[in-house]
C-alpha positions in Angstrom: 156.1 -51.8 18.3 153.7 -54.8 18.3 153.6 -56.9 15.2 150.6 -59.1 14.5 151.3 -62.3 12.5 149.0 -64.0 10.0 149.6 -67.4 11.6 147.6 -66.2 14.7 144.6 -65.1 12.7 144.2 -67.1 9.4 142.7 -70.6 9.7 145.3 -72.2 7.5 148.4 -71.2 5.6 146.6 -71.4 2.2 143.6 -69.3 3.3 143.5 -66.0 1.5 141.0 -64.2 3.8 140.0 -64.2 7.5 137.4 -62.4 9.5 138.2 -60.9 12.9 135.4 -59.1 14.7 136.2 -56.6 17.4 132.9 -56.1 19.3 133.9 -53.8 20.9 137.3 -52.6 20.0 139.1 -51.2 23.0 142.0 -48.8 22.8 144.9 -50.6 21.2 148.6 -49.5 21.0 150.4 -48.8 17.7 151.1 -51.9 15.7 151.4 -53.3 12.2 150.9 -56.7 10.6 152.4 -59.1 8.1 149.1 -59.1 6.3 146.6 -56.5 5.0 143.2 -55.7 6.4 140.0 -53.8 5.7 138.5 -52.3 8.9 134.7 -51.9 8.7 133.3 -49.7 11.5 129.9 -51.1 12.5 129.0 -48.4 15.0 130.4 -46.4 17.9 133.2 -43.8 17.6 136.9 -43.6 18.1 140.2 -42.1 16.9 142.2 -44.1 14.4 145.8 -42.9 14.3 147.1 -44.1 10.9 150.8 -43.6 10.1 150.8 -40.8 12.7 147.7 -39.0 11.5 144.5 -39.0 13.5 141.1 -39.7 11.9 137.7 -39.7 13.6 135.9 -42.9 12.8 132.3 -44.0 13.3 129.7 -46.3 11.8 130.2 -46.5 8.0 133.9 -45.7 8.0 136.0 -48.1 6.1 139.8 -48.2 6.5 142.3 -49.9 4.2 145.4 -50.9 6.1 148.5 -52.3 4.3 151.0 -54.6 5.9 153.5 -51.8 6.4 151.1 -49.2 7.8 151.3 -48.3 11.5 148.0 -47.7 13.3 146.3 -47.6 16.7 142.9 -47.0 18.2 142.3 -44.6 21.1 139.5 -42.7 22.8 137.0 -45.4 21.8 133.3 -45.2 22.7 131.4 -48.5 22.0 133.5 -48.8 18.9 132.6 -52.0 17.1 134.7 -53.2 14.1 134.8 -56.1 11.7 138.3 -56.7 10.3 138.6 -58.4 7.0 142.2 -59.7 6.9 143.7 -60.7 3.6 147.1 -61.7 2.3 149.1 -59.9 -0.4 147.0 -59.5 -3.5 149.7 -61.5 -5.4 148.9 -64.5 -3.1 145.3 -64.9 -4.5 145.1 -67.8 -7.0 142.0 -66.9 -9.0 141.9 -63.0 -9.0 144.3 -61.3 -11.4 144.4 -57.5 -11.0 142.9 -57.5 -7.6 145.1 -54.6 -6.6 143.2 -52.3 -9.0 140.2 -52.5 -6.7 142.2 -51.3 -3.7 143.1 -47.7 -2.9 146.1 -46.5 -4.8 148.8 -44.2 -3.5 149.3 -41.2 -5.7 151.8 -38.4 -5.2 152.5 -39.6 -1.7 148.8 -39.6 -0.7 147.1 -42.9 0.2 143.3 -42.6 0.4 143.0 -45.0 3.4 139.7 -43.9 4.8 136.4 -44.2 3.0 132.8 -43.9 4.0 129.8 -45.9 3.0 126.1 -45.4 3.7 123.9 -47.6 5.9 122.3 -49.5 3.0 125.8 -50.5 1.7 126.9 -51.4 5.2 124.0 -53.8 5.5 125.1 -55.5 2.2 128.7 -55.6 3.5 127.5 -57.4 6.6 125.8 -60.0 4.5 128.9 -60.6 2.4 131.1 -60.8 5.5 128.7 -63.3 7.0 129.0 -65.4 3.8 132.8 -65.3 4.1 132.7 -66.4 7.7 130.4 -69.3 6.8 132.1 -70.3 3.6 133.8 -73.7 3.3 137.4 -73.8 4.5 140.1 -76.0 3.0 142.7 -76.3 0.3 140.2 -77.6 -2.3 140.1 -75.6 -5.5 136.4 -74.8 -5.3 136.6 -73.7 -1.7 139.5 -71.3 -2.4 137.8 -69.9 -5.5 134.6 -69.3 -3.6 136.3 -67.4 -0.9 138.3 -65.3 -3.3 135.1 -64.5 -5.3 133.3 -63.4 -2.2 136.3 -61.2 -1.3 136.2 -59.6 -4.8 132.4 -59.0 -4.4 133.2 -57.2 -1.1 135.8 -55.0 -2.7 133.4 -54.1 -5.6 130.6 -53.3 -3.1 132.9 -51.0 -1.0 134.2 -49.2 -4.1 130.7 -48.6 -5.5 129.4 -47.5 -2.1 132.3 -45.2 -1.2 132.8 -41.5 -1.8 135.3 -42.4 -4.5 132.4 -43.4 -6.8 130.0 -40.7 -5.6 126.4 -41.2 -4.3 123.3 -39.1 -4.4 121.1 -39.8 -1.3 121.0 -38.2 2.1 123.4 -40.7 3.5 125.8 -40.0 0.7 125.5 -36.2 1.2 126.2 -36.6 4.9 129.3 -38.7 4.2 130.5 -36.0 1.9 129.8 -33.4 4.5 131.8 -35.4 7.1 134.7 -35.8 4.7 134.6 -32.0 4.1 134.7 -31.3 7.9 137.7 -33.6 8.2 139.6 -31.3 5.8 138.1 -27.9 6.8 137.7 -28.3 10.5 139.4 -25.1 11.4 137.1 -22.9 9.3 134.1 -21.0 10.7 131.1 -23.2 10.2 127.5 -22.0 9.7 125.5 -25.2 9.9 122.6 -23.8 8.0 124.8 -22.8 5.1 126.7 -26.1 5.2 123.4 -28.0 5.1 122.4 -26.0 2.0 125.9 -26.6 0.4 125.4 -30.4 0.7 121.7 -30.3 -0.2 120.5 -31.4 3.2 117.9 -29.9 5.5 119.3 -28.6 8.7 117.1 -31.0 10.6 118.3 -34.0 8.5 121.9 -32.9 9.1 121.4 -32.8 12.9 119.5 -36.1 13.0 121.8 -38.1 10.8 125.0 -36.9 12.2 123.8 -37.7 15.7 122.7 -41.1 14.6 126.1 -41.8 13.0 128.3 -40.4 15.6 126.3 -40.1 18.8 127.2 -36.4 18.8 125.5 -33.2 17.9 127.1 -31.4 14.9 128.9 -28.8 17.0 130.2 -31.4 19.5 131.4 -33.5 16.5 133.2 -30.5 15.0 134.7 -29.7 18.4 136.0 -33.3 18.7 137.6 -33.1 15.2 139.3 -29.8 16.2 140.5 -31.2 19.5 141.9 -34.4 18.0 143.9 -32.3 15.5 145.0 -30.1 18.3 146.2 -33.0 20.4 148.2 -34.3 17.4 149.9 -30.9 17.0 150.6 -30.7 20.7 152.4 -34.1 20.5 154.3 -33.5 17.3 155.1 -29.8 17.0 156.6 -27.1 19.2 153.8 -24.6 18.5 152.4 -22.8 21.5 149.1 -23.9 23.0 147.6 -20.5 21.9 148.8 -20.8 18.3 147.5 -24.4 18.1 144.1 -23.4 19.5 143.7 -20.7 16.8 145.0 -23.0 14.1 142.4 -25.6 15.0 139.5 -23.2 14.9 139.2 -22.0 18.5 139.0 -18.2 18.9 139.8 -18.3 22.6 142.7 -20.4 24.1 141.0 -20.6 27.6 137.8 -22.0 26.1 140.0 -24.4 24.1 141.8 -25.6 27.2 138.5 -26.2 29.0 137.0 -28.2 26.1 140.3 -30.1 25.7 140.4 -31.2 29.4 136.7 -32.2 29.2 137.3 -34.3 26.1 140.6 -36.1 27.1 140.8 -35.7 30.9 144.2 -34.0 30.3 145.2 -30.4 29.9 147.0 -29.3 26.7 150.1 -28.7 28.9 149.9 -32.4 30.1 149.8 -33.6 26.5 152.8 -31.4 25.6 154.7 -32.9 28.5 153.7 -36.5 27.5 151.9 -37.3 30.8 149.1 -39.1 29.0 151.6 -41.5 27.5 153.9 -42.0 30.5 151.1 -42.7 33.0 149.2 -45.2 30.8 
């Protein structure tokens, strides 16, 4: 597995934070780092496989990656990221208790993926730009300024995330998308779901298409297909059982959509052809 080293990304040994844009981010094999990072998705879509679990990401997704986490990107479509790299929270000189602003693992669950709305994303871009332009060097004032900007970024992300809750249309859409990530296999009536999240059906369609480039049903199908591909790779369940488990009522229709999405049949994935021929 590829290991990325801080010496290749941080401007100096004493620098606590570095900015690494990926515009765009192509598919990238599984790797981990000897540093931590916050991945901010500017726009586009892709699949982020995090510690073996697939997540659909698009504009407004924020991923918190620790130094021991394994992750990769695949099936990217104009996926543009800004990576905020940072050293261990203990390495910061002026920020005690920084770890409390980061996601905390509880009962084996690590809430690695958050979503923020477009207004917050614009504010995040401004802070990231300030970090990029801030003075480098070992001087006390320069280090303190960069650490302060980083803490402002964490506060902004936490306030803007689902963890803190929001009340506008962007927030409701984020909550709906998080619900779909967990309940993808259920029968979905879009009109009912729009009502459940206090959105008009028109707003749901418009904002989901704006955020993902996909209609609601295509987005849901992609979620289901991504989960199905993961099960094909990591379980011995039959293709038919996986199709039903992921919300498809007909295995032939599932196979047709699967090949259209990934250019491989479910049987090809089960046999590992998509990996061996890369």
